Backbone as JSON Lines, residues from 0, in Angstrom:
{"i":0,"aa":"M","n":[7.38,15.93,-37.07],"ca":[7.89,15.35,-38.42],"c":[8.09,13.83,-38.1]}
{"i":1,"aa":"P","n":[7.63,12.97,-39.08],"ca":[7.75,11.66,-39.02],"c":[9.31,11.25,-38.93]}
{"i":2,"aa":"G","n":[9.57,10.2,-38.09],"ca":[10.82,9.78,-37.97],"c":[11.76,10.62,-36.96]}
{"i":3,"aa":"Q","n":[11.14,11.58,-36.39],"ca":[11.9,12.45,-35.51],"c":[11.98,11.72,-34.11]}
{"i":4,"aa":"A","n":[13.08,11.77,-33.47],"ca":[13.2,11.09,-32.09],"c":[12.52,12.01,-31.08]}
{"i":5,"aa":"I","n":[12.02,11.32,-30.12],"ca":[11.34,12.0,-29.03],"c":[12.45,12.45,-28.05]}
{"i":6,"aa":"S","n":[12.3,13.8,-27.68],"ca":[13.35,14.31,-26.79],"c":[13.33,13.64,-25.46]}
{"i":7,"aa":"L","n":[14.47,13.71,-24.9],"ca":[14.61,13.02,-23.46],"c":[13.86,13.75,-22.49]}
{"i":8,"aa":"R","n":[13.74,15.11,-22.73],"ca":[13.02,15.98,-21.69],"c":[11.59,15.61,-21.66]}
{"i":9,"aa":"A","n":[10.97,15.46,-22.93],"ca":[9.67,15.07,-23.07],"c":[9.35,13.57,-22.47]}
{"i":10,"aa":"L","n":[10.31,12.81,-22.7],"ca":[10.19,11.39,-22.09],"c":[10.2,11.38,-20.55]}
{"i":11,"aa":"R","n":[11.14,12.19,-20.08],"ca":[11.21,12.4,-18.57],"c":[9.87,12.89,-18.06]}
{"i":12,"aa":"G","n":[9.36,13.87,-18.72],"ca":[8.03,14.4,-18.2],"c":[6.9,13.36,-18.19]}
{"i":13,"aa":"V","n":[6.81,12.53,-19.27],"ca":[5.86,11.4,-19.36],"c":[6.16,10.4,-18.22]}
{"i":14,"aa":"T","n":[7.37,10.07,-18.0],"ca":[7.7,9.08,-16.97],"c":[7.38,9.66,-15.53]}
{"i":15,"aa":"K","n":[7.67,10.91,-15.35],"ca":[7.27,11.59,-13.98],"c":[5.83,11.5,-13.78]}
{"i":16,"aa":"L","n":[5.05,11.91,-14.89],"ca":[3.58,11.89,-14.73],"c":[3.05,10.46,-14.53]}
{"i":17,"aa":"A","n":[3.65,9.37,-15.13],"ca":[3.18,8.08,-14.93],"c":[3.56,7.7,-13.57]}
{"i":18,"aa":"R","n":[4.7,8.04,-13.08],"ca":[4.93,7.6,-11.64],"c":[4.02,8.28,-10.6]}
{"i":19,"aa":"M","n":[3.72,9.55,-10.89],"ca":[2.77,10.3,-10.1],"c":[1.44,9.6,-10.1]}
{"i":20,"aa":"L","n":[1.02,9.26,-11.24],"ca":[-0.39,8.59,-11.3],"c":[-0.47,7.4,-10.61]}
{"i":21,"aa":"V","n":[0.52,6.56,-10.85],"ca":[0.63,5.16,-10.24],"c":[0.75,5.36,-8.61]}
{"i":22,"aa":"G","n":[1.59,6.22,-8.22],"ca":[1.72,6.39,-6.8],"c":[0.49,6.84,-6.18]}
{"i":23,"aa":"R","n":[-0.17,7.84,-6.85],"ca":[-1.42,8.42,-6.34],"c":[-2.54,7.3,-6.3]}
{"i":24,"aa":"F","n":[-2.54,6.5,-7.37],"ca":[-3.62,5.48,-7.47],"c":[-3.3,4.48,-6.25]}
{"i":25,"aa":"L","n":[-2.11,4.05,-6.13],"ca":[-1.84,3.0,-5.13],"c":[-2.09,3.55,-3.68]}
{"i":26,"aa":"G","n":[-1.86,4.85,-3.49],"ca":[-2.09,5.5,-2.21],"c":[-3.65,5.45,-1.95]}
{"i":27,"aa":"W","n":[-4.46,5.82,-2.83],"ca":[-5.92,5.93,-2.68],"c":[-6.49,4.47,-2.7]}
{"i":28,"aa":"L","n":[-5.85,3.54,-3.41],"ca":[-6.36,2.18,-3.21],"c":[-6.04,1.65,-1.83]}
{"i":29,"aa":"L","n":[-4.91,1.83,-1.33],"ca":[-4.61,1.35,0.09],"c":[-5.42,1.98,1.06]}
{"i":30,"aa":"L","n":[-5.84,3.35,0.84],"ca":[-6.7,4.0,1.81],"c":[-8.17,3.42,1.74]}
{"i":31,"aa":"A","n":[-8.54,3.03,0.51],"ca":[-9.92,2.49,0.45],"c":[-9.98,1.05,1.04]}
{"i":32,"aa":"L","n":[-8.91,0.32,0.87],"ca":[-8.77,-0.97,1.56],"c":[-8.88,-0.76,3.11]}
{"i":33,"aa":"A","n":[-8.14,0.22,3.55],"ca":[-8.12,0.47,5.03],"c":[-9.55,0.85,5.46]}
{"i":34,"aa":"L","n":[-10.25,1.64,4.75],"ca":[-11.57,2.0,5.06],"c":[-12.53,0.87,5.13]}
{"i":35,"aa":"V","n":[-12.34,-0.12,4.16],"ca":[-13.11,-1.3,4.18],"c":[-12.84,-2.07,5.44]}
{"i":36,"aa":"M","n":[-11.5,-2.16,5.8],"ca":[-11.2,-2.99,7.02],"c":[-11.72,-2.32,8.31]}
{"i":37,"aa":"L","n":[-11.79,-1.01,8.31],"ca":[-12.27,-0.31,9.4],"c":[-13.74,-0.42,9.57]}
{"i":38,"aa":"V","n":[-14.52,-0.39,8.44],"ca":[-15.91,-0.65,8.45],"c":[-16.19,-2.2,8.91]}
{"i":39,"aa":"R","n":[-15.36,-3.0,8.45],"ca":[-15.51,-4.45,8.88],"c":[-15.37,-4.57,10.37]}
{"i":40,"aa":"D","n":[-14.26,-3.98,10.87],"ca":[-13.96,-4.0,12.31],"c":[-15.08,-3.44,13.21]}
{"i":41,"aa":"V","n":[-15.52,-2.27,12.68],"ca":[-16.67,-1.66,13.44],"c":[-17.98,-2.45,13.41]}
{"i":42,"aa":"L","n":[-18.31,-3.06,12.24],"ca":[-19.5,-3.91,12.26],"c":[-19.27,-5.19,13.08]}
{"i":43,"aa":"T","n":[-18.13,-5.73,13.1],"ca":[-17.94,-6.85,14.0],"c":[-18.02,-6.4,15.46]}
{"i":44,"aa":"W","n":[-17.41,-5.19,15.74],"ca":[-17.66,-4.72,17.16],"c":[-19.06,-4.49,17.5]}
{"i":45,"aa":"A","n":[-19.9,-3.92,16.54],"ca":[-21.32,-3.67,16.86],"c":[-22.13,-4.98,17.06]}
{"i":46,"aa":"E","n":[-21.72,-5.93,16.33],"ca":[-22.27,-7.37,16.43],"c":[-21.94,-8.07,17.75]}
{"i":47,"aa":"S","n":[-20.65,-8.1,17.99],"ca":[-20.14,-8.88,19.09],"c":[-20.01,-8.13,20.45]}
{"i":48,"aa":"G","n":[-19.94,-6.83,20.3],"ca":[-19.65,-6.01,21.6],"c":[-18.25,-5.93,21.99]}
{"i":49,"aa":"Q","n":[-17.3,-6.59,21.28],"ca":[-15.91,-6.42,21.57],"c":[-15.15,-5.89,20.31]}
{"i":50,"aa":"L","n":[-14.32,-4.9,20.65],"ca":[-13.54,-4.21,19.63],"c":[-12.3,-5.1,19.37]}
{"i":51,"aa":"A","n":[-12.19,-5.82,18.26],"ca":[-11.0,-6.54,17.89],"c":[-10.73,-6.35,16.43]}
{"i":52,"aa":"F","n":[-9.62,-5.71,16.17],"ca":[-9.16,-5.49,14.79],"c":[-8.56,-6.8,14.11]}
{"i":53,"aa":"I","n":[-8.96,-7.0,12.97],"ca":[-8.36,-8.11,12.26],"c":[-6.96,-7.81,11.85]}
{"i":54,"aa":"T","n":[-6.04,-8.76,12.08],"ca":[-4.62,-8.52,11.76],"c":[-4.44,-8.82,10.34]}
{"i":55,"aa":"A","n":[-3.38,-8.2,9.78],"ca":[-3.0,-8.43,8.31],"c":[-2.83,-9.91,8.04]}
{"i":56,"aa":"G","n":[-2.11,-10.57,8.99],"ca":[-1.96,-12.08,8.76],"c":[-3.17,-12.74,8.81]}
{"i":57,"aa":"E","n":[-4.12,-12.6,9.6],"ca":[-5.48,-13.22,9.61],"c":[-6.23,-12.94,8.35]}
{"i":58,"aa":"L","n":[-6.18,-11.74,7.96],"ca":[-6.79,-11.33,6.7],"c":[-6.25,-12.16,5.55]}
{"i":59,"aa":"W","n":[-4.95,-12.05,5.44],"ca":[-4.28,-12.89,4.42],"c":[-4.63,-14.34,4.41]}
{"i":60,"aa":"N","n":[-4.69,-14.95,5.62],"ca":[-5.01,-16.36,5.7],"c":[-6.45,-16.56,5.32]}
{"i":61,"aa":"R","n":[-7.33,-15.68,5.59],"ca":[-8.74,-15.85,5.21],"c":[-8.81,-15.7,3.55]}
{"i":62,"aa":"V","n":[-8.21,-14.74,3.13],"ca":[-8.31,-14.53,1.6],"c":[-7.56,-15.61,0.8]}
{"i":63,"aa":"S","n":[-6.4,-15.99,1.15],"ca":[-5.68,-16.96,0.32],"c":[-4.55,-17.62,1.29]}
{"i":64,"aa":"P","n":[-5.07,-18.66,1.93],"ca":[-4.14,-19.34,2.82],"c":[-2.98,-20.11,2.24]}
{"i":65,"aa":"S","n":[-3.18,-20.49,1.02],"ca":[-2.11,-21.23,0.32],"c":[-0.87,-20.31,0.01]}
{"i":66,"aa":"T","n":[-1.21,-19.0,-0.29],"ca":[-0.08,-18.0,-0.61],"c":[0.59,-17.62,0.64]}
{"i":67,"aa":"L","n":[-0.15,-17.63,1.74],"ca":[0.48,-17.21,2.94],"c":[1.55,-18.4,3.44]}
{"i":68,"aa":"Q","n":[1.02,-19.65,3.25],"ca":[1.9,-20.69,3.55],"c":[3.17,-20.8,2.64]}
{"i":69,"aa":"L","n":[2.99,-20.34,1.41],"ca":[4.16,-20.35,0.39],"c":[5.12,-19.15,0.63]}
{"i":70,"aa":"A","n":[4.62,-18.12,1.23],"ca":[5.33,-16.9,1.36],"c":[6.53,-17.05,2.28]}
{"i":71,"aa":"Q","n":[6.39,-17.69,3.42],"ca":[7.45,-17.74,4.33],"c":[8.79,-18.51,3.74]}
{"i":72,"aa":"P","n":[8.53,-19.8,3.22],"ca":[9.73,-20.41,2.69],"c":[10.26,-19.7,1.45]}
{"i":73,"aa":"A","n":[9.39,-19.02,0.68],"ca":[9.91,-18.29,-0.58],"c":[10.79,-17.16,-0.14]}
{"i":74,"aa":"I","n":[10.29,-16.42,0.85],"ca":[11.03,-15.16,1.42],"c":[12.33,-15.62,2.0]}
{"i":75,"aa":"Q","n":[12.27,-16.68,2.82],"ca":[13.41,-17.09,3.58],"c":[14.5,-17.66,2.68]}
{"i":76,"aa":"R","n":[14.04,-18.29,1.49],"ca":[15.05,-18.94,0.63],"c":[15.55,-17.91,-0.46]}
{"i":77,"aa":"H","n":[14.62,-17.08,-0.99],"ca":[15.08,-16.25,-2.08],"c":[15.51,-14.79,-1.62]}
{"i":78,"aa":"L","n":[14.99,-14.32,-0.55],"ca":[15.35,-13.01,-0.16],"c":[16.38,-12.97,1.01]}
{"i":79,"aa":"S","n":[15.95,-13.35,2.21],"ca":[16.73,-13.4,3.34],"c":[16.0,-14.15,4.53]}
{"i":80,"aa":"A","n":[16.75,-14.94,5.21],"ca":[16.08,-15.83,6.22],"c":[15.63,-14.81,7.37]}
{"i":81,"aa":"W","n":[16.41,-13.83,7.68],"ca":[16.14,-12.93,8.85],"c":[14.9,-11.95,8.51]}
{"i":82,"aa":"L","n":[14.63,-11.8,7.19],"ca":[13.58,-10.86,6.88],"c":[12.16,-11.35,7.26]}
{"i":83,"aa":"W","n":[11.95,-12.63,7.3],"ca":[10.64,-13.13,7.63],"c":[10.34,-12.94,9.17]}
{"i":84,"aa":"E","n":[11.14,-13.42,10.01],"ca":[10.81,-13.5,11.44],"c":[10.62,-12.05,12.07]}
{"i":85,"aa":"P","n":[11.66,-11.26,12.1],"ca":[11.35,-9.94,12.76],"c":[10.59,-8.97,11.99]}
{"i":86,"aa":"V","n":[10.64,-8.86,10.69],"ca":[10.14,-7.85,9.92],"c":[8.76,-8.25,9.4]}
{"i":87,"aa":"I","n":[8.54,-9.27,8.67],"ca":[7.26,-9.55,8.05],"c":[6.35,-10.02,8.99]}
{"i":88,"aa":"V","n":[6.77,-10.86,9.96],"ca":[5.84,-11.35,11.06],"c":[5.3,-10.2,11.9]}
{"i":89,"aa":"S","n":[6.17,-9.15,12.23],"ca":[5.68,-8.08,12.84],"c":[4.68,-7.33,12.13]}
{"i":90,"aa":"I","n":[4.76,-7.16,10.78],"ca":[3.79,-6.56,9.99],"c":[2.44,-7.27,9.94]}
{"i":91,"aa":"L","n":[2.63,-8.59,9.88],"ca":[1.46,-9.4,9.8],"c":[0.62,-9.43,11.13]}
{"i":92,"aa":"L","n":[1.29,-9.11,12.17],"ca":[0.57,-9.15,13.5],"c":[-0.13,-7.85,13.85]}
{"i":93,"aa":"Q","n":[0.04,-6.82,12.91],"ca":[-0.56,-5.51,13.08],"c":[-1.95,-5.53,12.53]}
{"i":94,"aa":"P","n":[-2.81,-4.61,13.02],"ca":[-4.15,-4.5,12.4],"c":[-4.04,-4.21,10.91]}
{"i":95,"aa":"A","n":[-4.89,-4.84,10.16],"ca":[-4.98,-4.6,8.74],"c":[-5.31,-3.19,8.37]}
{"i":96,"aa":"V","n":[-6.08,-2.49,9.14],"ca":[-6.46,-1.1,8.88],"c":[-5.16,-0.2,8.91]}
{"i":97,"aa":"L","n":[-4.23,-0.59,9.76],"ca":[-2.91,0.12,9.89],"c":[-1.99,-0.22,8.68]}
{"i":98,"aa":"V","n":[-1.99,-1.56,8.49],"ca":[-1.05,-2.0,7.39],"c":[-1.35,-1.43,6.03]}
{"i":99,"aa":"F","n":[-2.73,-1.18,5.88],"ca":[-3.15,-0.58,4.54],"c":[-3.13,0.93,4.69]}
{"i":100,"aa":"G","n":[-3.57,1.44,5.81],"ca":[-3.8,2.87,5.98],"c":[-2.44,3.75,6.08]}
{"i":101,"aa":"V","n":[-1.56,3.3,6.73],"ca":[-0.29,4.17,6.92],"c":[0.42,4.2,5.54]}
{"i":102,"aa":"P","n":[0.7,3.16,4.87],"ca":[1.34,3.38,3.63],"c":[0.42,4.13,2.65]}
{"i":103,"aa":"G","n":[-0.87,3.94,2.69],"ca":[-1.81,4.64,1.84],"c":[-1.69,6.18,2.17]}
{"i":104,"aa":"L","n":[-1.71,6.56,3.4],"ca":[-1.55,7.99,3.73],"c":[-0.23,8.61,3.17]}
{"i":105,"aa":"V","n":[0.85,7.73,3.38],"ca":[2.22,8.32,2.98],"c":[2.19,8.44,1.44]}
{"i":106,"aa":"L","n":[1.7,7.49,0.68],"ca":[1.76,7.56,-0.79],"c":[0.74,8.66,-1.32]}
{"i":107,"aa":"A","n":[-0.36,8.79,-0.66],"ca":[-1.33,9.81,-1.15],"c":[-0.72,11.18,-0.83]}
{"i":108,"aa":"W","n":[0.02,11.32,0.37],"ca":[0.57,12.66,0.56],"c":[1.89,12.95,-0.34]}
{"i":109,"aa":"L","n":[2.61,11.91,-0.51],"ca":[3.75,12.11,-1.35],"c":[3.51,12.46,-2.92]}
{"i":110,"aa":"F","n":[2.34,11.81,-3.38],"ca":[1.97,11.92,-4.75],"c":[0.85,12.87,-4.94]}
{"i":111,"aa":"R","n":[0.55,13.76,-4.03],"ca":[-0.66,14.63,-4.04],"c":[-0.47,15.69,-5.18]}
{"i":112,"aa":"V","n":[-1.5,16.22,-5.57],"ca":[-1.45,17.28,-6.58],"c":[-1.04,18.56,-5.89]}
{"i":113,"aa":"R","n":[0.1,19.12,-6.31],"ca":[0.66,20.32,-5.71],"c":[0.41,21.45,-6.63]}
{"i":114,"aa":"T","n":[-0.13,22.55,-5.98],"ca":[-0.33,23.73,-6.77],"c":[0.87,24.66,-6.61]}
{"i":115,"aa":"K","n":[1.24,25.16,-7.75],"ca":[2.33,26.16,-7.64],"c":[1.93,27.5,-6.97]}
{"i":116,"aa":"R","n":[2.77,27.88,-6.0],"ca":[2.49,29.23,-5.33],"c":[3.09,30.32,-6.08]}
{"i":117,"aa":"P","n":[2.5,31.5,-6.09],"ca":[3.14,32.54,-6.84],"c":[4.38,32.97,-5.96]}
{"i":118,"aa":"A","n":[5.38,33.5,-6.69],"ca":[6.63,33.88,-6.0],"c":[6.4,35.13,-5.19]}
{"i":119,"aa":"A","n":[6.96,35.09,-4.0],"ca":[6.85,36.27,-3.07],"c":[7.61,37.45,-3.64]}
{"i":120,"aa":"R","n":[7.08,38.66,-3.63],"ca":[7.81,39.73,-4.01],"c":[8.53,40.51,-2.99]}
């Protein structure tokens, strides 16, 4: 009927579905980025003969050096000074394939399509 309010139960169902879709999309996007980084690292290895993974910080510096330079003071000023040095620097020094792959795997697993199992009798 026109003018009838949407029930909270229906709204919760839509919100849950949206969260599931966004989580699943982000998980697969991160996994795709990890795969691209792995292919890049393997091709570099084949070309140079040395296996060296690109770090997340080096990748960020190559893609957008100005935002990397702005991130440190912004995080230290607006979030917390201790957050940059031990936490974010440690992440930036890790291989990009892991920085993208691990959260991607976690998100893809958490937001996977679950099939309902029949109840045991």
